[in-house]
C-alpha positions in Angstrom: -5.0 -20.5 37.2 -3.8 -19.3 33.7 -5.2 -20.0 30.3 -3.1 -22.0 29.0 -3.3 -24.3 32.5 -7.2 -25.0 31.6 -6.8 -25.0 28.0 -3.8 -27.4 27.3 -2.9 -30.6 28.6 -2.9 -33.9 28.1 -5.3 -35.5 30.7 -8.9 -35.8 30.2 -10.1 -33.0 32.7 -8.4 -30.5 31.3 -9.3 -31.4 27.6 -12.4 -31.2 28.9 -11.8 -27.6 30.4 -11.0 -26.5 27.0 -13.8 -28.2 25.1 -16.3 -26.5 27.4 -14.4 -22.8 26.9 -14.9 -23.4 23.2 -18.6 -23.9 23.6 -18.5 -21.1 26.0 -16.4 -18.7 23.2 -19.0 -20.0 20.0 -21.9 -19.2 22.0 -21.0 -15.6 22.7 -19.9 -14.9 19.0 -22.9 -16.9 17.7 -24.8 -14.7 19.3 -24.1 -11.4 18.4 -24.4 -12.7 14.4 -27.5 -13.8 16.0 -28.8 -10.7 16.5 -27.5 -9.0 13.4 -29.4 -11.0 11.4 -32.6 -9.2 10.6 -30.3 -6.0 10.6 -28.3 -7.6 7.6 -28.7 -4.6 4.9 -31.4 -2.6 6.3 -28.7 0.4 5.9 -28.6 1.1 10.2 -25.0 0.3 11.1 -25.5 2.0 14.5 -28.4 0.1 15.6 -26.6 -2.9 14.1 -23.9 -2.7 16.2 -25.8 -2.4 19.5 -28.2 -5.4 19.0 -24.1 -6.9 18.6 -23.3 -5.4 21.4 -26.1 -6.0 23.9 -26.5 -10.5 22.6 -22.7 -10.6 23.5 -22.8 -8.8 26.8 -25.3 -10.5 28.0 -23.9 -14.0 25.6 -20.6 -13.5 28.7 -22.5 -12.2 31.7 -23.9 -15.7 31.2 -20.4 -17.9 30.8 -18.4 -19.6 33.7 -15.4 -16.8 33.2 -14.2 -13.4 35.5 -13.3 -11.6 32.3 -11.9 -7.9 31.4 -12.6 -6.4 28.5 -9.3 -5.1 27.8 -9.8 -4.5 24.2 -13.0 -2.7 22.9 -14.9 -1.1 20.0 -16.5 1.9 19.7 -14.9 5.3 21.8 -14.0 6.7 18.5 -17.7 7.4 16.5 -19.2 6.9 20.0 -21.0 3.8 19.2 -22.3 1.5 21.3 -19.4 -0.4 23.2 -18.4 -3.2 25.6 -16.5 -0.8 27.4 -12.6 -1.1 27.8 -12.4 -2.5 31.7 -15.5 -3.8 31.7 -16.0 -6.9 33.7 -18.5 -9.9 32.2 -18.7 -13.0 33.4 -21.0 -14.9 35.7 -17.7 -14.7 38.1 -16.8 -18.0 38.1 -13.9 -20.1 36.7 -10.7 -18.1 35.3 -10.3 -15.2 35.0 -9.2 -13.9 32.2 -8.7 -11.3 29.0 -11.1 -10.8 26.7 -10.9 -8.4 23.0 -13.5 -7.9 20.9 -15.6 -6.7 18.1 -18.5 -7.4 18.0 -19.5 -6.6 14.7 -16.6 -6.1 12.3 -17.8 -4.5 9.9 -20.9 -2.7 10.5 -21.2 -1.2 6.8 -20.7 -4.4 5.5 -23.4 -5.9 7.6 -26.2 -2.9 7.1 -25.8 -3.0 3.7 -25.8 -6.4 3.4 -22.2 -6.7 1.7 -19.3 -9.8 2.4 -17.2 -10.1 5.4 -18.8 -9.3 8.2 -18.1 -11.0 11.8 -18.4 -11.3 15.1 -15.4 -11.4 16.9 -14.0 -12.5 20.6 -10.0 -13.4 21.5 -9.4 -14.8 25.1 -6.0 -15.3 27.0 -4.9 -15.0 30.5 -4.0 -12.1 32.0 -1.7 -9.7 30.8 -1.7 -11.8 27.3 -3.4 -9.0 25.3 -1.8 -5.4 24.5 -4.6 -3.0 26.5 -5.1 -0.4 23.4 -7.1 2.4 23.6 -9.9 2.5 20.9 -7.5 4.8 18.4 -5.9 4.1 15.3 -2.9 1.7 14.2 -0.4 1.4 11.3 -0.5 -2.2 10.3 1.0 -4.8 8.1 0.0 -8.3 8.5 1.2 -11.4 6.5 0.4 -15.4 6.4 2.7 -18.2 6.1 4.6 -20.7 8.2 8.4 -20.2 9.6 8.7 -16.7 8.3 11.3 -14.6 10.2 10.2 -12.5 13.2 12.0 -9.4 12.0 10.0 -10.4 8.3 8.6 -6.3 8.4 8.8 -3.2 9.5 6.6 0.3 9.3 9.7 1.9 9.2 10.5 0.0 6.4 9.1 1.5 2.6 6.3 -0.5 1.1 8.9 -1.3 -1.8 11.4 -2.7 0.7 8.4 -4.8 2.8 7.4 -6.6 -0.4 10.6 -7.3 -1.8 11.5 -9.2 1.9 8.0 -10.9 1.3 8.9 -12.0 -1.5 12.2 -13.3 -0.5 10.5 -15.6 1.7 8.0 -16.5 0.0 10.4 -17.9 -2.4 8.1 -15.9 -5.5 8.5 -12.7 -7.4 7.1 -8.8 -5.8 4.5 -9.1 -8.4 3.4 -12.6 -7.8 2.2 -10.6 -4.0 -1.7 -9.7 -3.5 -1.7 -7.0 -1.0 -5.1 -5.9 0.5 -5.6 -2.6 1.5 -8.7 -0.2 3.1 -10.2 1.5 0.2 -9.8 5.0 2.1 -8.4 8.8 1.1 -5.8 8.2 3.7 -3.8 4.9 1.4 -4.0 6.5 -1.4 0.0 7.2 -1.6 0.8 3.7 0.2 -1.8 2.3 -2.8 0.4 4.3 -5.2 3.6 2.8 -4.0 2.3 -0.8 -3.9 1.2 -0.9 -7.7 4.6 0.7 -8.7 6.2 -2.2 -7.4 4.3 -4.8 -9.5 2.2 -5.9 -6.7 -1.4 -6.4 -6.8 -3.7 -4.0 -5.0 -7.0 -5.7 -3.4 -9.0 -3.1 -2.5 -11.8 -3.5 0.2 -14.4 -1.2 1.6 -13.8 -2.3 5.7 -13.2 -5.9 7.8 -9.5 -5.4 8.1 -9.8 -8.1 10.6 -10.9 -11.1 8.1 -8.7 -9.3 5.6 -5.3 -9.9 7.9 -6.8 -13.6 8.7 -6.8 -13.9 4.2 -2.6 -13.1 4.2 -3.5 -17.1 5.7 -4.9 -18.8 3.4 -3.4 -19.4 -0.2 -6.5 -20.0 -2.1 -7.6 -15.9 -1.6 -4.9 -14.8 -3.5 -3.8 -12.5 -0.2 -0.4 -12.7 1.1 -0.2 -9.1 2.7 -2.3 -6.5 4.9 -1.0 -3.2 4.4 -2.8 1.0 6.1 -4.5 2.3 9.1 -7.4 1.0 10.7 -8.7 0.8 14.0 -6.0 -0.9 16.8 -8.9 -3.1 18.7 -8.7 -5.0 15.0 -4.8 -5.3 15.0 -5.3 -7.0 18.4 -7.6 -9.0 17.2 -6.4 -9.9 13.9 -2.5 -10.6 15.3 -4.3 -12.6 18.2 -5.9 -15.2 15.2 -2.1 -14.9 12.8 -0.7 -16.1 16.4 -2.2 -19.2 15.9 -2.9 -19.8 12.2 0.6 -18.8 10.7 2.1 -15.6 10.1 3.7 -12.0 11.2 1.8 -8.9 12.3 3.7 -5.8 13.4 1.4 -2.8 14.0 1.8 0.9 15.4 -0.8 3.3 17.4 -1.5 6.4 16.1 -3.4 8.5 18.6 -4.3 12.2 16.2 -5.1 14.7 18.7 -4.4 15.9 22.9 -7.8 13.4 24.2 -6.4 9.8 22.2 -2.6 10.6 23.1 -4.7 10.8 26.8 -6.0 7.6 26.7 -3.3 6.2 24.9 -0.8 7.0 28.0 -3.3 6.0 30.8 -2.9 3.0 28.9 -0.1 3.0 30.7 1.7 3.0 27.0 4.6 5.4 27.4 6.3 5.1 24.1 3.4 6.3 20.8 5.7 5.4 18.5 6.9 1.6 19.7 6.7 -0.3 17.1 4.7 -4.1 18.2 5.5 -7.4 17.2 2.7 -9.9 17.4 4.5 -11.5 20.2 4.4 -7.9 22.1 0.6 -8.0 21.0 -0.6 -11.2 21.7 1.7 -12.6 24.4 1.2 -16.0 25.0 -1.5 -19.0 24.4 -5.1 -17.3 23.3 -8.2 -18.4 21.5 -10.1 -16.3 18.4 -13.3 -16.9 17.7 -15.2 -15.7 14.3 -18.9 -15.9 13.6 -20.4 -14.9 10.3 -22.3 -12.7 10.1 -22.8 -11.5 6.3 -21.0 -15.0 3.6 -17.7 -14.2 3.3 -14.5 -15.8 1.9 -13.4 -16.8 5.7 -17.6 -18.0 6.7 -20.6 -18.3 6.1 -23.4 -15.7 7.2 -25.9 -16.8 9.7 -29.1 -17.8 8.2 -32.8 -18.1 9.9 -35.3 -20.8 9.7 -38.3 -21.2 10.2 -37.6 -23.9 13.0 -33.7 -22.5 13.3 -30.5 -20.5 12.8 -27.1 -21.9 10.9 -24.1 -20.5 12.1 -20.4 -20.6 10.8 -18.0 -19.6 13.6 -13.6 -20.3 13.1 -12.0 -21.2 16.4 -8.2 -21.4 16.7 -6.4 -21.9 19.5 -2.6 -21.1 20.2 -1.3 -23.4 22.5 -3.2 -26.4 20.7 -2.2 -25.3 16.6 -5.8 -26.3 16.0 -8.1 -24.2 13.6 -11.9 -25.4 13.6 -14.3 -24.7 10.6 -17.8 -25.5 13.1 -21.4 -25.4 11.8 -24.2 -24.5 14.4 -27.7 -25.2 14.0 -29.3 -23.6 16.3 -33.1 -24.5 17.3 -35.4 -21.1 17.4 -37.1 -21.8 20.6 -33.9 -22.5 22.1 -32.1 -21.0 25.3 -29.7 -19.3 22.4 -31.6 -17.4 20.5 -31.7 -13.3 21.2 
């Protein structure tokens, strides 16, 4: 049974299955966020990442699905990870592909900086691009009813921004462009600024940065630059739901990385993937705040309970939910 049959139907039984899957997915990201909470600001990135991974794995193994990790995180820097190909779930329910970033923005969490998230995407088998943990060159643009060929990695930044401005019926100088502040992006930053567009630099967190483009209140229209491929697929799943375009191209910088890409069945390393190739059909995107940010409030712990804030996006029903949960400290949900 495919995920879209489970998630999107008009009869009450199927709607109950949708609500149950959303509840389970939120439980998974909440568990990771709560596990990270005691480590916020302590400066230990790997310890926070390990806590998130352990909690997310434990929560998924309590969930009634037969899941397979197709997008994992951590190979690049030898961090703890839910590895690609790992099977999770208690074995009941649908067979699904899962993309995870248990702690998006490990540095942000370690430094108590904004916009750290626990992130998960679920799709039917074959929905999500099965990509290794290498880098990806990517562009995200938020907005509904945008042309499918609006942006291209083969265009210059000036060409892309002119097309975005045309589609949004504004001037290039009205656009806000978010870029990771990395030495590799200095040329890109210079080229974007030369167009008159406003550059917003961030230290980490490009999943959140891509989603910012969908919210007019952030004043971010475009995200550009090189970041992780797992984060790219997760960001594409969110943009597919809430409106926007996304293109990405894998970057393998060593023979070992090229070998990993080939093992995933990817024969053309230069292929540019659009949003519908990265996320082929119905998907569910879930993110719980770890630290306070623009998208979500960070997880809080009080004497009697945790307070969590989670964003849930579902493609087939075109729904976006912002959920605040109160979780008792002594409940079974405590990590």
